[in-house]
N, C-alpha and C positions, 0 to 999 in steps of 0.2 A: 595360318600362323605356324611358325617353325620352332621346333624344339632343338633339333640337331641336324647338322649337315655333314656329309662325308663325300669324298671323291672316290670313285671306283672306275678304274681304267679311263680316266680323263673326264668321266661324266659325274655330275653331282646327283646325290641321292638325299632325299629329305625325309626326316621323321616329323610328322606334324605334332604340334603341341597337344592336340586332343588325343592322339594315339599314345603319346608319352604319359600323359596324366592318367589315362585309363589303364595302361600297362603297369605303371607304378602302383596305382591304387589296388589292382587285383593282386599283385605280389605282396604288397604290404598287408592287405586284408588276410591273405593266407598265412603269413608269418605271425601276425598278431592273434590269429585264431588259436595258436598253440597255447596261449594263456587267456583264452576266453574274451578277447577284445577285438574281434574282427572289424567291427564298424569303425573303431578308432583308427585302425590301419587304413581302411578305405578312405576316410576323410583326409588323413594325412597325405596319402598319395594323390588325391584329387585336387588338393589345394596347394601343394608344396611349390609349384612353379607358376603360380598365377602371374607373377611379375614378368614372365616372358611374353605376356600379351602386350607389353608396352612397345611403343614405336621405337624407343631408344634401343631396347634389346634386339628387336627385329633387324634394325640397321646394323647393330654390332655383329650379330651372327652371320648376316649375309655378306657384309664387307670383309670382315676378318677371316672368313672361311674362303674367300675368293669367289663366292657365288655371284656377287656383284662387284664390279670394279670401282675402285675409288683410290685416289692417291694417298688419302689419309686414313690410317687405321683408327677404329673407334675404341674408346675406353670401355672397360667392363662396366656393367650396370648392376644395380641392386635388384635382383629378381626374387629375393626371399622375404622381404618385408611385407609386400602387398598381401600375400596369403595370410600371414600372421595377424595383420591389422584387421582384415576382413573377418577372420575367425573371432577376434575380440569383439567386433561389432555385432556378430551374429549370435554368439552363445553366452549364457550366463557364467558367473564365477564357478570355479572348479572345472568346468568343461573347456573353457577357452585356453587357460594357462598352459596345461600340458601340451596341447596342440601347437600353441604359439611358440613355446620353447623349441619344439622339434622342427617346425617349418622355418622359423627365422634362423635356426642354427644348422640346417642340413648341409651347408657348405662350410661355414665358419666354425661350426661346433656349438654345443649347448652354451648359451651365454649365462653370465651372472644376471641376477635380477637387478641388482644395484651396481653402479660403477665402483671400481676399486683401483687404486693406484697400482700401476704395473701390470694390469690385466686389461686387454683391449676389448671394448664393446660391452654393452649391457642391453638386456631385453627392454627395459623401460624406455631407453633412448630409441631403440628400433621401432617401438610401437608408436612413437610420436611422429614418425616420418609419413604423415598422412598423404603427402603428395605422391608417393609411390603407388598407393591404392587408387587415388583419383586418376592417375595416368592410365589405368587399365580398367577402371570400373565399367565403362561402357562396352568394353570388348569381352568381358568375362561372360561365358555362357551360364545360363541358369542351372544351378546344381544345389538345390535346397538341402539343408541338413535336417535330419529327423532325430531330435533329441531322445526320443523314446528308444532308439536303436543302440544308444550307448550303454553298454554294460558297466557295472562297477569295475574298478581296477582288479584285474585277474578274477573277475566274477564275484568279488566280495570286498567289503571295506578293508583298508589297510591301516596299520598303525603308522604314526608319523615317521619312524625310522626306515620305512620301506617304500615311501612314495617316490623318493628320488630314484630308486632302482627301477620302479615301474615306468617312470618317464624315460629313463635311459633305455629301457627295453623297447618302448614305443619308438624312440629315436632310432634305435638299431634297425627296427623293421622298415622304417622309412628310408634310411640311407642305403641299406642293402638293396631294397627294392629299386631305388633310384639308380644305383650303380648297375644292377643287373639288367634293368630295362634299357639303359643307355648302351650297355655292352651288347645286348641282343641286337640292337640296330647297328652300332658302330663296328662291332667285331663279332659277327654271327658265328664264325668258326670257333673262336674261343668260347663263346657262350654254349655252343653245342657240345663241348667237351665236359661241361659241368654235370655233376650229379651221377656220373657213371660209376657207381660204387656197388659192391655187393651188399645185400641186406644183412641185418644183424644175425638172423638165424643162420644164414650161410657162413658167416664168420664163426659162429659157435661150432658148426660142424668142422670147419678147418682146424679150430683149436682142439676139438675132441680127437681128430686124427693125429694131430701133433703129439698130444698127451699119450695116446696109445703107442706111437712109435718111440717116444721118449722112454716110456716104461719098459719097453722091450730092450732098448739099447743101454739104459743106465745101469751101472754096476750095482750089485746088491750091497747095501751098507746101512748102518743104523741111521745115519743122517738122511739118506734117501727114503727110508721107511717113514721117518717123521714127516718129511716133505710131502709124501704121498697122503699121509693122514691129514695134513693141513689142507691139501688140495681138495680132498673129499669133503671136509667140513665147509670149505668155501662154496663148492658147487651146491651142496645141500642147502646152505643158508641163503643162496641166491633167490630163493622163493619167498623170503620174508618181505613184508610190505615195505614200500619205499619210505625213505627218511634218512636219518643219520646212522652210520655204521662205523665200526673201527676194526682193523685187523692188526692185532698186537702180537707180532711174531718176532722172535729173536733173529738177528742178522744171520743170513744163511739159510733161513727157513723157506725160501722160494716165494717171497711175496709178489715178485713181478709177475710170475705165471699164475699164481693162485688168485691174486686180486683181479686179473683179467678174466679168469675162468668164472669167478663170482659175478663180475660185472656183466659178462655176456649172458649168463644164466638169468640174472635179474632183468636185463634188458629185454630178453625174449619173453619172459613171464609178464612184464608190465609194459611192453611195447615202447621202451625207451628208444630214442632216435640215434643217440651217439654216446660215446664214452670219451671223456676228456681226462687225460692223465697228466697232472701237473707236477713238475719236478723243481727242486730248488736251484739246481745248477745247469747252465747251458752245456757244460762240459760232459754231462752224462745223458743229455737228451738223445744224442745221436745213437748211443748204445741201446737205450731202451726202445727208441723208435725202430731201430734195425731188428731187434729181437721180435717186435710185433710185426714188422714187415715180412720177416722170414716165415712167420706163422700164418698171417692173415692176408698177405699179398701186398706187393709194392705200392699199388695205387689206392689201397684202402686206408692207409695210415698217413696222416699229415703231420710233419714236424714243423713247429712254428715257435719262434722266439723273437725277442726284441731286436736282435742285431740287424735283421733285414727290414722289419716292419718300420723301424724308426726312419728309414730312408724314403718312405712312401710320401713324396711331396707332390708330384705332378698327378694330373688326372690319369695319365697312362699308368703310373705306378700304383695309384689307388685301385685301378681295375685289376692289377696283378696281385694285389694283397689278398690273401686267403680270407674267406668268410666262414670258415669252420663248418662247411656243409658235409665233410667226410664223416664216415662212421666212427673213426678212431682218430683223436687228436692227441699228439704228445707235445706239451708246451711247458713253459716255465711259470713259476709263481708270479714273477714280475709281469709276464704277458697276460695271465689270467686276471689277477687282482687289480693291476693298474688299468686294465681295460674296463673292469667293473666300476671304476671311479673316474673313467676318462670322459672328456667332452668332445674330442675330435671325432669326426665321422669315420676316419680310417681305422681308429682304434675301437670304436663302438659298433662298427658294422657287423661283427660276428656275434654279438651278445645274444641276439634273439635265438640263435641256434643252440644256446645253453638250455632253453626251455625244454622240459621233458627229456633231460639227459642224465648221465651219471658222471659225477666228478670224483676222481680218485686223487687225493692229495698225498703224494708220496713223500716220505720223510717229513711228516706233519710237524715234527718237533722244531723244524727250522722256520716256521712262520714267525716273522719278526715281532717281538713283544710290543714294540711301540706302535704297531699298527693292528694289534690283536683285536681290539674292540670293534673297529669298522669291518675287519675281515670276517669275524664271526657273525657280525650283524648281517652282512650281505649274504653269507652262506645260509644263515637262518631264513632270510627272505627268499632265497632261491628254492629251498626245500619246502617251505610252507606255502609259497604263492606261485611258483613256476614249475612245479612237478619234477624238481631235481632231487636225485638221491646223491648223498655225499658219503664217501668212504675215507676216513682218516687212516692212512697206512704208515706204520713206523715200527721200528724195533725198540724205540725208546719213547713210548707214548707220553706226550706232555699232558698236563692237566688243562684241558680245553673246555671242560664242562663244569657246571656249578659255579660257585663264586671264585673268581680269579684275582689274585693279588692280595690275599689276606683281608684284613679288616680296615685298611687305610682308605683315605678319601678317594683314591684312584681305582679302587677295586670295582669289579663289575660282574654281572652274571647275564648271559644271553642264552646259552644252550643248557637245558636241564640235563643232569647226569643220567637220569633214567631214560632219556630219549635216544641215547646212543647205544646201539646194540653191537656186541662183539661177535664177529662171525667165526672166530676160532677160539673155542673155550680152553680153559686150563692153561693160561699163559704161564703161570708159575711152574707147572710141571714141564711145559715145553722148554722153559729157560734152563731148568735143571737137566733135561734130557739133551739139550743142545749146547751144554757148557763145554767150551773147547779152549778157552783162553784165560790166562791169569794176567791181571793188570798190575803192574809194578809202579807204584807212585814214587816220586823222588823223596829222599829222606828229609830234605829241607827245601821247601818251595821258594825260599828266599835266596837260595844259592844257585846261580845259573851255571850252565856247563858250556865251556868254550867249544866253538865249532870244530877245532882240531881234535878235541877229545871225542866228540860225536863221530867225526869222520873215521877216526881210528877204530872205534867200536864197530861201526858199520862194516868196515873192511874185514873184520875178523869173522863176520857171518858169511856163509855161502849164499844164502838167499835172504834178502832183507829189504824192507820198505820203510822209508822215513818220510813222515808227513809233517810239514811245518805250517805256520800260520800266515806267512807273508811271502810275496814275490822276492823281496830282498833276502829273507832267510834262505829261500830255495836257491837263489843265485850264489850266495856266499858258501853254502854247504856244497853245492854241486861243483864249484870251482876247486874244492879240496879233495874231491873224489877221483879215483883213477879212471883212465880211458875205458869206455864201454858202459859207464854208469848212465842210466836213462833218466832224463829230466822231463818233468811234466808240469805245465802251467797253462794258464789261459792266454799267454802270449802265443800259443800254438792254436791253429784252427782245429775244429772238431775232427775233421778227417785225419789230421796228423796225430791227434791224441788217441783216436781209435786205432790207428796203425801201431802206435807205441804200446797200447794195452794188448793188442793182438800179439805183438812180439813178446811182451812180458808173459802172457799166458803160455806161449810156445816154450819159452825158456824154462818156466816153472814145470811144465809137463815133462820136459826132458830131464829134469833134475840138474840143470846146468847152473853155474854161478850167475847171480843177477843182483844188482844193486840199483834201487830206484829212489830218487829224491823228488818229492812232489809237493805241490800246494794242496789245499783241502779238496780240490776237484776230484780226487780219487777215493775219498773216504766214504762216499755214499753211492750206492747203486752200481758199483763196479765189481764184477764177479771175478776176483782174483784171490789167490790162496798162498800167503807167505807163512813160513814157520815163525818168523820174528818180525814185529812191527815196532818202530820207534814213533812216538808222537809228541810234538811240542805241547806243553800245558795249554789246555783250553777247557771248555765246559764238558760236563759228563756225557752229554749227547754226542759231542765230537769224538771223545775218547772211545765211546762204545762203537761208533761207526768205524773208526780206525781199527778197533779190535775185530770188527766184522771182516776185515781183509786178512785176518790171522787165523790159521788152522781152520779155514772156512769149511772144508770138506770133512773135518774130523779125522784126518789121516793119523795125526799124532796120538789121538785117543786110542787108536788100535794098538799103539805101542806103549800104552799106559802113561802117556805124557799129555801136557797141555801146551798150546801155543803161548808165546810171551809177547805182551804189548807193554813196552817200557815208556813211561812218561818222563820227559825231561823239561827243564826250564831253559828257554832260549837266552843266549847272551844279549840279544836285542830286545828282550822283554816281550810283553804281550801287547798287541795292538789295541788301541782304545775302542770303546764301543762294547757290543754284546759278546765279543770273544773274551774280552777282559772281564766283563761281568760274569760270564759263565765260568771262567777260570776261578774267579774269586769265590763263587758259590761252591765250586767243587773243593777248593782248599778248605773252606769252612766246614763242608760236609765231612771231609777227611779227618778233621780235628774231632768232630762229634762222633764219628763211627770209624775209629782207627783200624780195627780188625775186620771190618765188614767187606764182603765181596761187592765191589762197586757195580758189577753187572747184574746184581739181583734186581728183579722187577720192582720191589718196593723201594729200592734206592732211587730209581728214576722219579717216582712220585715225590719222595722227600726232596730230591734235587730241584725239580721244577717248582714245587711249592716254595722252596727257599729262594730260587732264582726269581720267580714272579713277585715274591714279596718285596724284592728290592727294586722293582721297576717303578720309576717315578711317573710314567705317563704311558697309558695304553692307547692313546688316541693322539699321536703326534701331529697329524695334519688337521686336527680340530674339525673332524667331520660332523660331530654333534652340533657345532656352531654354524657350520656352512650349509649343511643339508638336512638337518633334523629339526632344530628348534623353531623354525618358522615354516615348517612343512604344511601345516594346516592352512596357512595363507598362500601357499604355493610360491614362497619366496626362497629361491635356491641360489647359491653361489657356485654354480657348476664349474665354471672356468677356474676359479680359485682352488676348489677342491681337487680338480685334475692336476693343477700345477703342484700342489702340495703333497698329493698322495704319491710319493716316490719311495718304493720299498728300499731302494739304495740310492745314494747320492751319485747318480751317473750322468748328471746333466752335462758334464764335460766329456762324456764318452763319444767316440766316433769310430764307426766300423770301417775296416779296410778289407777288401777281398784280395786274397793272396795267391801267389803262383806256387801252389803245392799240388803236385801230380795233376789230377784232372781239372784243378782250378784254372789252369792256363787256358785249356780248351773251352771251358764254360765262359770265361771272361771274353774270349774271342767271339762266342755266339752272342753274348750280351751286346757287344759292340755292333754286330751285324743286325740282330733282330730286336733288340730292346728287351725290357724286363717282363718276359712272358711268365705266367704263373709257375709252370713246371721248372723253368730255368731258375727262378728265384728260390724255389724250394731246394734245388740242388746246390745253389751257391751258398746257402746258409752254412753248409759244412766247411766252407772255405773262407769264413769271415772271422776276423779278430778285432776286438774292441780295444782301443788305446785311449789314454787320457788326452785332453785337448792340447796340453802343452807339447807332448810328444807328437801328436798329430800335426800341429802347425809346423814343427821342426821338419818332419818328414815331407810335408807338402812343400814348404819353402825350399827344401833341397831338391825338389823335382823328382822325388822317388815314387810318386803316385800321381794318377790323373783321374778326373771326374768323367764318368760315362753314365748317362741316363740317371743321374742322381746318386750313383754309387762311386765310391773311391776305390780304385783298383791299383794293384802293384805294377810298376813299370821298371823299377830297378831290380836287377836279378838278385843281388845280395841282400835285399831288404829282409828276406825271409830265410832264417837259418834252419838247416835240416835237423838240428838238435834242440834248439831253444826257441824257435818261432821268430817273431818279428824282432829284429835288432837294427837300429838306425846307425849305419856306419860302424857296426861292431859294438854299439853301446846297448846294454840291456835296458829295457824299458820298464817303467813302473806299471803294475797291473791294475786294471779296472775290474772290480768284482761284479760281474753281471750275473745275477741269480734269477 
């Protein structure tokens, strides 16, 4: 019986079904052993492809691969239902359902239990397809299941809100094992390149060396003295027992380096396998990933976000999708949390590698409030049941513990306040010591300022950064600025954005004149230092992040001055959603505390309490209804939950690979060789997401073409060297991928 066939130099090679089932079972067993469920993994691997014993499948694979000649190609067959049905026949309740979800869905994705309009497939219907089991029953080798070998989920009973996560982790073990065993046969060269990373302890030594060199070369200053003290606290507190932590350090305090130093210390002490660094914006992933690559080595850091992963449609592309087996992963909140509620195999494949890891949530204040309940629930489950340590990292610590949302019907509590430990003490004192900026609010928040007036004010400054809320605002203001003004938005690929940021840093270092107009992509995680920053009215967290780009190194303090962050009201108003809600909360706060310094730590707590008290729904996708309320009966609507758990409404977003610098050469390699893993990692830096309306216009105009499931630029002028993608000179509307 055949599982896979490949051609090699004109000859056919066969992987037997017995070999594939055994190989997959051994891998799945080792993966599930990370959370004390090895036998669950073994059974999943042993039973997942029993449908391939059927005559129809054997004809399909032989004829369609060319192994046997036939004028007529054979249609695909259902080879996933048989194993699920046999499991249901063999095992009692509680045991068969988790296994059946995983086996039946290992290609199509985790199914809903019950049918639902608009969502294809359901497990109950799959389990009624008895004919698929009967077609193979006589061919299946005896492989009895020993119920006594099944451990409890993660070695202990789980509360109802955590069972769906456990099943998804089992599913991840199966699909990754299936992909890897298939790759081991189909593409042994690619398979042999996996796992060649340095160990965590070696990475800690590399970071230690970097810190020593940095301390010798860094100029002596009050700000650097404070950063060194923060770093020492982080390293010292890396020995605290696993669980929830926070690093609450003012912007400019060196969180990127200090949090990694803490994580590596913690990982060595408690034998953690990897560190996952999650960031809100795709635009700053490349910078953070490059910082870590420079320190820890190019091959030890994987940069992964949704722009490329969404294109993984074919089996070839699925094999090229990363499974997060590297020691350091830099990703987005979207990639992390949507994967934790996903049902597709390509999105879930990496999840089992989160077990026994460290997750650092950078800019934790940007977790979307209307998804906060399920996000905190899944983080709580990872910490309590899968050996994960979580670090909330931010300069504007939101209120994520205790009761959230006031006393209303929608309020909730998941993480106890006392369970989160601060790794850098004395935040109040640090905020005072690192005070470098004065925030100037508008006199009347009901009176907007014309763009011409803002442009005139900006031109009076020698070095100034202006951050606005929307792509439209950025475009209108940029068009009023003089030649040489730098434009930043997500219509530019990451490589282009990083080049612009590098240019900005050089001009600032030389003391030359520089004017920058940017969307929000620059306000978090970008290490730049302007004496003056303008910021369109938004929430206090956004204002504080913008202020973090102002007098960042404290140079003005040495002259007895502070940097200025000036808040203004855009003539186009504030976009709807949480930007507007945050702005409204800040305006209300400014009325209550007129003379207060808005960057004081206690103001952030007041702000977030006020902001969350106005949130109407902390569970927008209704995860409680879909995955929790019937958990004891093992009735889950996995597919519906995956569809509805979208941190942003980017369903109409489409990625385009652009011809910017090295992007052209990489796209040429894509055409020749296809989507190999190393290539797709590099191409992420040359990807831009546009909305579906603009994408269709660009496609219909013949400006792009499809290559191996990717859309690539073919018209030279599609990508503008200043503004990014422009269709026939027209500025496009921005898709906010976070």
